[in-house]
GUSENU-127178 format. One record per residue: y, x, z of N, C-alpha, C in turn. Coordinates in nm, 3 decimals. Each point is the difference from the previous one (the first is absolute). Example, Ala and Ser with C-alpha at 12.3 -4.5 7.8 and 13.67 -1.06 7.14 Angstrom:
BEGIN
SITE,nc2,nc1,nc3,cac2,cac1,cac3,cc2,cc1,cc3
SITE,-0.569,1.319,0.780,0.119,-0.089,0.000,0.120,0.090,0.000
SITE,0.105,-0.035,-0.072,0.119,0.082,0.006,0.109,-0.077,0.073
***
This chain:
BEGIN
SITE,nc2,nc1,nc3,cac2,cac1,cac3,cc2,cc1,cc3
SITE,10.213,8.956,11.004,-0.079,0.141,0.088,0.142,0.102,-0.062
SITE,0.063,0.037,0.135,0.097,0.094,-0.020,-0.058,0.130,-0.028
SITE,0.006,0.065,-0.086,-0.043,0.135,-0.068,0.143,0.117,0.040
SITE,-0.049,0.123,0.032,0.080,0.116,-0.009,0.014,0.029,-0.100
SITE,0.123,0.087,-0.011,0.013,0.027,-0.146,-0.053,0.140,-0.059
SITE,-0.100,0.026,0.133,-0.101,0.115,-0.053,-0.127,-0.062,-0.087
SITE,-0.050,-0.139,0.077,-0.053,-0.093,-0.028,-0.005,-0.014,-0.194
SITE,0.128,-0.036,0.024,0.033,-0.053,-0.140,0.047,0.120,-0.121
SITE,0.022,0.095,0.036,0.019,0.076,-0.095,-0.174,0.058,-0.053
SITE,-0.074,0.001,0.102,-0.150,0.034,-0.010,-0.033,-0.124,-0.118
SITE,0.008,-0.073,0.059,-0.039,-0.140,-0.089,0.022,0.034,-0.162
SITE,0.133,0.006,-0.003,0.037,0.027,-0.107,-0.040,0.074,-0.088
SITE,0.023,0.132,0.044,-0.050,0.139,-0.012,-0.161,-0.023,-0.087
SITE,-0.088,-0.034,0.113,-0.164,-0.022,-0.061,0.011,-0.083,-0.145
SITE,0.088,-0.112,0.009,-0.027,-0.084,-0.128,0.042,0.015,-0.136
SITE,0.126,0.097,0.036,0.061,0.090,-0.118,-0.087,0.119,-0.055
SITE,-0.069,-0.001,0.088,-0.085,0.127,-0.060,-0.116,-0.055,-0.121
SITE,0.020,-0.149,-0.025,-0.095,-0.072,-0.095,0.140,-0.011,-0.102
SITE,0.099,-0.094,0.059,0.087,-0.079,-0.082,0.122,0.005,0.042
SITE,0.110,0.035,-0.048,0.129,0.008,0.071,0.000,-0.175,0.037
SITE,0.073,-0.040,0.110,0.035,-0.153,0.067,0.136,0.037,-0.008
SITE,0.052,-0.129,-0.030,0.157,-0.014,0.055,0.001,-0.052,0.102
SITE,0.136,-0.035,0.073,0.038,-0.016,0.127,-0.098,-0.136,0.005
SITE,0.035,-0.100,-0.054,-0.018,-0.134,0.017,-0.219,-0.023,0.012
SITE,-0.028,0.099,-0.060,-0.188,0.023,0.006,-0.022,0.044,0.117
SITE,0.074,0.083,0.064,-0.033,0.094,0.122,0.069,-0.111,0.097
SITE,0.063,-0.042,-0.024,0.025,-0.122,0.110,-0.134,-0.105,0.064
SITE,-0.030,-0.001,-0.135,-0.113,-0.097,0.023,-0.106,0.026,0.054
SITE,-0.021,0.145,-0.030,-0.139,0.053,0.086,0.076,-0.035,0.136
SITE,0.099,0.068,0.048,0.039,0.010,0.153,-0.035,-0.156,0.040
SITE,-0.013,-0.071,-0.049,0.046,-0.170,0.027,-0.118,-0.056,0.041
SITE,-0.148,0.104,-0.035,-0.120,-0.026,0.049,-0.087,0.083,0.079
SITE,0.040,0.118,-0.011,-0.076,0.117,0.080,0.019,-0.033,0.133
SITE,-0.083,0.055,0.094,-0.078,0.002,0.118,-0.035,0.140,0.057
SITE,0.026,0.053,0.117,-0.005,0.134,0.031,-0.144,-0.018,0.098
SITE,-0.119,0.083,-0.002,-0.095,-0.016,0.036,-0.073,0.125,0.096
SITE,-0.044,0.005,0.131,-0.014,0.130,0.024,-0.165,-0.005,0.083
SITE,-0.041,0.109,-0.050,-0.178,0.002,0.014,-0.019,0.108,0.076
SITE,-0.079,0.010,0.107,-0.040,0.119,0.053,-0.118,0.071,-0.061
SITE,0.001,0.126,0.047,-0.081,0.090,-0.093,-0.182,-0.082,0.019
SITE,-0.082,-0.033,-0.092,-0.094,-0.024,0.028,-0.024,-0.162,-0.019
SITE,0.108,-0.046,-0.054,0.021,-0.136,0.001,-0.038,-0.022,-0.168
SITE,-0.059,-0.146,-0.029,-0.012,-0.047,-0.135,0.113,-0.062,-0.038
SITE,0.029,-0.012,-0.133,0.100,-0.075,-0.075,-0.062,-0.092,-0.031
SITE,-0.082,0.042,-0.080,-0.114,-0.131,-0.050,-0.157,0.082,-0.004
SITE,-0.054,-0.128,0.076,-0.138,0.024,0.029,-0.077,-0.034,-0.134
SITE,-0.116,0.022,0.045,-0.126,-0.024,-0.069,-0.016,-0.139,-0.055
SITE,0.008,-0.052,-0.136,-0.033,-0.106,0.010,0.126,-0.122,0.011
SITE,0.110,0.071,0.065,0.130,-0.101,-0.016,0.096,0.016,-0.109
SITE,0.051,-0.154,-0.016,0.100,0.000,-0.162,0.108,0.032,0.054
SITE,0.032,0.072,-0.120,0.161,0.090,0.051,0.104,-0.102,-0.026
SITE,0.106,-0.021,0.054,0.112,-0.067,-0.055,0.088,0.026,0.001
SITE,0.029,0.165,0.030,0.114,0.065,-0.027,0.009,0.149,-0.072
SITE,0.093,0.058,-0.056,0.031,0.156,-0.015,0.070,0.030,0.096
SITE,-0.037,0.136,0.046,0.089,0.074,0.053,0.060,0.108,-0.022
SITE,0.131,0.127,-0.011,0.021,0.081,0.020,-0.014,0.036,0.145
SITE,-0.084,0.160,-0.023,-0.007,0.075,0.157,0.168,0.113,-0.076
SITE,0.060,-0.081,0.166,0.133,0.046,0.042,-0.009,0.154,0.067
SITE,-0.122,-0.006,0.092,0.001,0.140,0.091,-0.206,-0.027,0.037
SITE,-0.019,0.109,-0.039,-0.179,0.014,0.033,-0.033,0.004,-0.108
SITE,-0.182,-0.007,0.027,-0.094,0.032,-0.123,-0.109,-0.122,0.019
SITE,-0.072,-0.018,-0.086,-0.096,-0.139,0.000,-0.102,0.027,-0.134
SITE,-0.132,-0.054,0.069,-0.112,0.063,-0.132,-0.043,-0.120,0.014
SITE,-0.098,0.039,-0.138,-0.057,-0.181,-0.073,-0.153,0.058,0.055
SITE,-0.074,-0.092,0.043,-0.141,0.043,0.042,-0.081,-0.110,-0.062
SITE,-0.130,0.085,-0.078,-0.107,-0.089,-0.036,-0.119,-0.001,0.049
SITE,-0.100,-0.076,0.017,-0.169,-0.013,0.020,-0.072,0.016,-0.074
SITE,-0.039,0.117,-0.031,-0.111,-0.029,-0.110,-0.130,-0.060,0.012
SITE,-0.107,0.021,-0.074,-0.086,-0.117,0.051,-0.100,0.060,0.060
SITE,0.024,0.113,0.019,-0.090,0.063,0.148,0.072,-0.027,0.152
SITE,0.126,-0.049,-0.034,0.078,-0.057,0.181,0.069,0.143,0.000
SITE,0.032,0.117,-0.111,0.099,0.074,0.021,0.152,-0.003,-0.046
SITE,0.045,0.067,0.144,0.152,-0.037,-0.067,0.050,0.122,-0.085
SITE,0.088,-0.050,-0.079,0.055,0.116,-0.115,0.128,-0.057,-0.006
SITE,0.115,0.074,0.031,0.165,0.017,-0.020,0.028,0.022,-0.129
SITE,0.032,-0.104,-0.051,0.029,0.030,-0.178,0.135,0.020,0.016
SITE,0.121,-0.037,0.029,0.189,0.043,-0.011,-0.001,0.018,0.088
SITE,0.127,0.086,-0.014,0.089,0.087,0.133,0.101,-0.101,-0.090
SITE,0.121,-0.063,0.168,0.104,-0.047,-0.043,0.082,0.029,0.099
SITE,0.142,0.083,-0.075,0.075,0.098,0.082,0.122,-0.077,0.014
SITE,0.132,0.058,0.047,0.109,-0.082,0.026,0.061,-0.001,-0.132
SITE,0.072,-0.136,0.007,0.021,-0.030,-0.198,-0.095,-0.065,-0.100
SITE,-0.144,-0.024,0.080,-0.076,-0.053,-0.083,-0.008,-0.156,-0.004
SITE,-0.053,-0.049,-0.109,-0.041,-0.166,0.037,-0.120,0.045,0.047
SITE,-0.050,-0.125,0.125,-0.159,0.019,0.027,-0.040,-0.179,0.002
SITE,-0.102,-0.011,0.001,-0.057,-0.160,0.013,-0.095,0.015,-0.146
SITE,-0.100,-0.090,0.009,-0.060,-0.069,-0.101,0.059,-0.104,-0.063
SITE,0.035,0.045,-0.177,0.071,-0.043,-0.059,-0.074,-0.127,-0.083
SITE,-0.139,0.069,-0.012,-0.144,-0.132,-0.038,0.029,-0.074,0.079
SITE,-0.034,0.013,0.121,-0.038,-0.140,0.127,0.145,-0.093,-0.025
SITE,0.092,0.098,-0.001,0.130,-0.082,0.005,0.006,-0.098,-0.147
SITE,-0.036,0.030,-0.104,0.027,-0.072,-0.110,-0.110,-0.119,-0.024
SITE,-0.130,0.039,0.047,-0.092,-0.090,-0.037,-0.051,-0.104,0.157
SITE,0.075,0.034,0.122,-0.004,-0.052,0.096,-0.152,0.024,0.064
SITE,-0.106,0.085,-0.051,-0.095,0.016,0.026,-0.003,0.102,0.132
SITE,-0.124,-0.023,0.058,0.010,0.135,0.099,-0.021,0.139,-0.031
SITE,0.085,0.080,0.044,0.034,0.148,-0.061,-0.133,0.072,0.052
SITE,-0.063,0.064,-0.093,-0.136,0.134,0.017,0.038,0.131,0.089
SITE,0.141,0.000,0.038,0.057,0.108,0.055,0.054,-0.007,0.116
SITE,0.019,0.088,0.113,0.092,-0.026,0.082,0.079,0.114,0.032
SITE,0.151,-0.031,0.064,0.076,0.123,0.002,0.039,0.018,0.176
SITE,0.002,0.122,0.003,0.025,0.002,0.133,0.118,0.187,0.029
SITE,0.046,-0.066,0.083,0.096,0.134,0.028,-0.057,0.086,0.108
SITE,-0.015,0.122,-0.044,-0.003,0.089,0.047,0.067,0.129,0.047
SITE,0.122,-0.094,0.048,0.148,0.052,0.080,0.050,-0.115,0.031
SITE,0.096,-0.021,0.088,0.098,-0.067,0.012,0.063,-0.054,-0.158
SITE,-0.004,-0.106,-0.034,0.129,-0.051,-0.127,0.045,-0.100,0.047
SITE,0.118,-0.017,-0.087,0.087,-0.091,-0.009,0.004,-0.042,-0.165
SITE,0.006,-0.153,0.004,-0.071,-0.062,-0.136,0.140,-0.087,-0.038
SITE,0.057,0.032,-0.109,0.083,-0.108,-0.049,-0.062,-0.105,-0.065
SITE,-0.048,-0.095,0.011,-0.091,-0.135,-0.054,0.061,-0.108,-0.103
SITE,-0.082,-0.033,-0.067,0.121,-0.108,-0.130,-0.120,-0.109,0.007
SITE,-0.014,-0.116,0.025,-0.078,-0.133,-0.020,-0.030,0.031,-0.144
SITE,-0.105,0.025,-0.036,-0.041,-0.031,-0.203,0.058,-0.141,-0.043
SITE,-0.041,-0.121,0.081,0.045,-0.080,-0.095,0.192,-0.024,-0.015
SITE,0.084,0.015,0.108,0.107,0.041,-0.001,0.027,0.128,-0.110
SITE,-0.033,0.061,0.017,0.015,0.113,-0.138,-0.035,-0.034,-0.138
SITE,-0.081,-0.072,0.017,-0.024,-0.034,-0.168,0.112,-0.135,-0.044
SITE,0.007,-0.094,0.116,0.112,-0.088,-0.023,0.170,0.092,-0.030
SITE,0.026,0.102,0.003,0.060,0.035,-0.012,-0.008,0.112,-0.132
SITE,-0.091,-0.002,-0.048,-0.039,0.076,-0.123,0.023,-0.144,-0.155
SITE,-0.024,-0.127,0.093,-0.001,-0.094,-0.103,0.161,-0.017,-0.030
SITE,0.058,0.049,0.079,0.186,-0.044,-0.038,0.085,0.158,-0.022
SITE,-0.048,0.083,0.021,0.045,0.148,0.001,-0.066,0.106,-0.067
SITE,0.050,0.019,-0.144,-0.074,0.082,-0.140,0.036,0.149,0.033
SITE,0.078,0.034,0.165,0.002,0.162,0.011,-0.121,0.023,0.064
SITE,-0.029,-0.144,0.089,-0.099,0.021,0.105,-0.151,0.023,-0.055
SITE,0.011,-0.110,-0.152,-0.126,-0.025,-0.090,-0.017,0.168,-0.040
SITE,0.116,0.073,-0.061,-0.007,0.123,-0.051,-0.072,0.057,0.053
SITE,0.073,0.023,0.151,-0.071,0.082,0.103,-0.171,-0.006,0.005
SITE,0.016,-0.106,0.050,-0.217,-0.057,-0.026,-0.066,0.050,-0.097
SITE,0.046,0.009,-0.116,-0.057,0.046,-0.170,0.008,0.149,0.027
SITE,0.095,0.052,0.059,-0.003,0.118,-0.012,-0.105,0.093,0.095
SITE,0.020,-0.074,0.129,-0.080,0.027,0.121,-0.132,0.029,-0.041
SITE,-0.078,-0.140,-0.049,-0.131,-0.071,-0.087,-0.034,0.138,-0.072
SITE,0.098,0.064,-0.104,-0.054,0.033,-0.084,-0.016,0.171,0.001
SITE,0.114,0.034,0.123,-0.016,0.135,0.065,-0.145,0.008,0.112
SITE,-0.029,-0.091,0.084,-0.108,0.015,0.104,-0.120,-0.057,-0.056
SITE,-0.018,-0.067,-0.075,-0.126,-0.107,-0.101,-0.016,0.081,-0.111
SITE,0.069,0.040,-0.070,-0.040,0.094,-0.129,0.011,0.112,0.000
SITE,0.092,0.079,0.001,0.068,0.136,0.007,-0.072,0.062,0.107
SITE,0.061,-0.019,0.110,-0.109,0.090,0.088,-0.149,-0.046,0.009
SITE,-0.041,-0.109,-0.021,-0.141,-0.042,0.013,-0.030,0.134,-0.102
SITE,0.021,-0.018,-0.095,-0.074,0.059,-0.069,-0.007,0.121,-0.030
SITE,0.112,0.099,0.079,0.004,0.125,0.045,-0.106,0.052,0.049
SITE,0.007,-0.124,0.133,-0.111,0.074,0.130,-0.135,-0.025,-0.093
SITE,-0.051,-0.083,-0.066,-0.108,-0.001,-0.038,-0.089,0.133,-0.119
SITE,0.130,0.039,-0.047,0.012,0.101,-0.083,-0.026,0.144,0.075
SITE,0.089,0.016,0.149,-0.018,0.091,0.027,-0.134,0.042,0.080
SITE,-0.067,-0.177,0.032,-0.114,0.075,0.094,-0.115,0.025,-0.102
SITE,0.042,-0.028,-0.145,-0.120,0.055,-0.065,0.013,0.148,-0.063
SITE,0.138,0.056,-0.001,0.057,0.093,-0.112,0.044,0.114,0.124
SITE,0.012,-0.025,0.133,0.094,0.107,0.086,-0.104,0.018,0.133
SITE,-0.024,0.161,0.061,-0.079,0.004,0.094,0.068,-0.071,0.108
SITE,-0.066,0.037,0.127,0.054,-0.087,0.104,0.124,0.085,0.042
SITE,-0.017,0.142,0.009,0.117,0.077,0.036,0.107,-0.033,-0.090
SITE,0.005,-0.019,-0.128,0.140,-0.049,-0.069,0.067,-0.145,0.042
SITE,-0.093,-0.054,-0.006,0.007,-0.162,0.082,0.061,0.034,0.144
SITE,-0.046,0.096,0.078,0.115,-0.022,0.109,0.100,0.108,0.004
SITE,0.012,0.072,-0.091,0.144,0.051,-0.028,0.106,-0.107,-0.059
SITE,-0.057,-0.065,-0.081,0.098,-0.110,-0.080,-0.007,-0.159,0.132
SITE,-0.078,-0.027,0.095,0.033,-0.048,0.100,0.109,0.102,0.087
SITE,-0.037,0.061,0.048,0.134,0.083,0.057,0.146,-0.011,-0.081
SITE,0.017,0.000,-0.088,0.131,0.037,-0.086,0.038,-0.162,-0.014
SITE,-0.100,-0.109,0.022,0.065,-0.134,-0.016,0.041,-0.031,0.109
SITE,-0.077,0.058,0.106,0.003,-0.061,0.120,0.077,0.131,0.115
SITE,0.133,0.018,0.042,0.084,0.085,-0.034,-0.027,0.031,0.191
SITE,-0.031,-0.145,0.062,0.014,-0.027,0.189,-0.170,-0.009,-0.005
SITE,-0.127,0.071,-0.042,-0.122,-0.016,0.050,-0.060,0.090,0.052
SITE,0.048,0.071,0.126,-0.010,0.117,0.067,-0.071,-0.114,0.126
SITE,0.077,-0.106,0.024,-0.094,-0.077,0.133,-0.060,-0.078,-0.031
SITE,-0.098,-0.010,-0.130,-0.121,-0.078,-0.013,-0.096,0.041,0.018
SITE,-0.092,-0.037,0.104,-0.103,0.056,0.014,-0.091,0.064,-0.128
SITE,-0.077,0.090,0.002,-0.078,0.051,-0.088,-0.124,-0.087,-0.064
SITE,-0.022,-0.114,0.062,-0.143,-0.098,-0.029,0.058,-0.081,-0.072
SITE,0.101,-0.058,0.017,0.103,-0.092,-0.127,0.027,0.039,-0.129
SITE,0.056,0.131,0.017,0.025,0.086,-0.120,-0.129,0.034,-0.092
SITE,-0.107,0.072,0.037,-0.136,0.011,-0.021,-0.074,-0.150,-0.050
SITE,0.015,-0.075,0.049,-0.065,-0.152,-0.058,0.086,-0.032,-0.125
SITE,0.128,-0.019,0.012,0.080,0.040,-0.091,0.006,0.002,-0.145
SITE,-0.049,0.181,0.055,0.004,0.058,-0.148,-0.167,-0.014,-0.012
SITE,-0.134,-0.038,0.062,-0.085,0.002,-0.039,-0.088,0.076,0.012
SITE,0.045,0.092,0.117,-0.122,0.079,0.056,0.014,0.025,0.185
SITE,-0.054,0.065,0.037,-0.060,0.018,0.133,0.087,0.105,0.076
SITE,0.041,-0.019,0.115,0.103,0.053,0.059,-0.040,0.126,0.025
SITE,-0.144,0.043,-0.015,-0.004,0.138,0.008,0.020,0.065,-0.098
SITE,0.015,-0.082,-0.140,0.010,0.042,-0.129,0.169,0.019,-0.003
SITE,0.065,-0.047,0.032,0.124,-0.022,0.008,0.066,0.130,0.080
SITE,-0.063,0.030,0.148,0.053,0.096,0.051,0.007,0.138,-0.088
SITE,-0.139,0.007,-0.072,-0.003,0.130,-0.079,0.088,-0.003,-0.085
SITE,0.028,-0.089,-0.073,0.126,-0.023,-0.080,0.104,0.066,0.040
SITE,0.034,-0.076,0.121,0.107,0.045,0.085,0.024,0.166,0.001
SITE,-0.117,0.040,0.070,-0.020,0.160,0.002,0.071,0.072,-0.139
SITE,-0.092,-0.015,-0.063,-0.008,0.050,-0.160,0.149,0.007,-0.036
SITE,0.098,-0.078,-0.010,0.150,-0.043,-0.020,0.027,0.075,0.118
SITE,0.008,0.023,0.118,0.086,0.067,0.065,-0.052,0.116,-0.030
SITE,-0.088,0.091,0.018,-0.039,0.112,-0.054,0.061,0.036,-0.098
SITE,0.039,-0.084,-0.137,0.042,-0.014,-0.119,0.127,0.075,0.005
SITE,0.090,-0.068,0.135,0.124,0.012,-0.028,0.087,0.162,0.007
***
């Protein structure tokens, strides 16, 4: 894969947020990455599909979608530029994913085959340390904070925190943010109006 200097620096910056990699380790990542384009409304991962790759969003926005027992669609997570996207559980277990991933605007993805990535982990301590740091941050620290916030913080505070974390969230349709926060679009509209009035 012929990567541009922009792609390379982007990959390096994303991985280095978790653990600073040496140049050899970064070069190994460059050797297994592919670039994929998704149109708006296209699924990256369908319900019941087995995930084989992990992705970094280079451009665009994606959402994860669940179906509840009544068949209603629920958008849980929003993935913006610089975020990892995929079903790590499906990738690790080889079992069908319980959620789908959809592009809500045109996306460019930097994709890594997970088997190749795992093979690199076995022989590279830098990448292994990155992986540990990534799991700790996303599956322990952030997950616990999200669970605490749902119980202890009201919807307005959760929305303000969401905006602080996602600086370029203005182009995300309201219904996706509302579903992510666990409120209705009408409730979120009222929250946004209140915030605007208090400025």
